[in-house]
N, C-alpha and C positions, 0 to 999 in steps of 0.2 A: 679627271682621273687619269693617271698615266698607266700604260700597260706596258709591262717588260716581257721579253722573250728569253727565258732562261735566266741564269744568274752568272755573274762574273766569275770565272773559274770552273764553270760546269763544263763537263767533258763533251767533246764534239760527238755527233751520232756516229755510229759504226760506219766505215766505209763500205759501199755496196757496189756490185757490178764487177765486170762489164756485163753486158745484156746482150743475148743472141736474138736475132730475128732472121727468118727466111721467107722469101717471096717467090712465088713460081715465076719461071722464066721460059721464055719461047726458045731462047738459044743462048750460048755464050760465045763471046768474041774469041777469035783465034788465039790470042794471047792470054787468055783467062786460065787460071788454075781451077781445075774441076776434079774434086775427090769423089770417088766412089764411096757410098755408105758403107759398104762392106769393109772398106779400109780403115774405117774409124773406129776407135776404141769403144769398149762398152759404155763408158762414161760419156763419151762424145755422141754416140748413137742415142743414148737416153735424152741428152739435151736437145738434139736435133728432133727426135720424135715429139718431145714436149712442144717444141716451137711450132712443127707442122701440124700438131693437133689443136693448135690455137691458143696455147699459152704464151701469149705476147709477153715480152719483157722477162724471158727465161734467163736468170742469174747464172752466171758461170762462176764456178769455184775451182781453184787450183790451176796450176800452169798446164798440166797434162790436158785438162779439158779446154782451156782457152787457147793455147798457141796455134792449134790447126786451124782456128777460125780466122786468125789473122794471115795465114799462109793460103788459104783456099778462098776463092771468089764464088764458087758454086759447089753443090753436092748433087750427084746423081742418085736419085732414091725412087725405087719402086717405078722405074720406067720414066720418072718425071725429073726435071732439072729445077733447082732451087738457088736463087741468088742469096748469098750469105751477107748479112749486115751485123756489125758489132757496134753496139753503142757504149761510150764510156760514161761514167758517172760525172 
């Protein structure tokens, strides 16, 4: 018995991501870009808070929410430093 996945001509699944992740860091290199949490937009703060609270694989939507994560290496938040990682689909 043959098993097929989808049918010819069926639409591709919707594109997803990129995804944000943040890991606690002891320090940042001298040449790193460190963003202050307070300087993030409300949408960026929301995405960052979701990640810090344990929501791994937080999907980013819209250029305003995505661009800053490619520009920053770290975020300073509540007295702690976090390394920013963006995973593409």
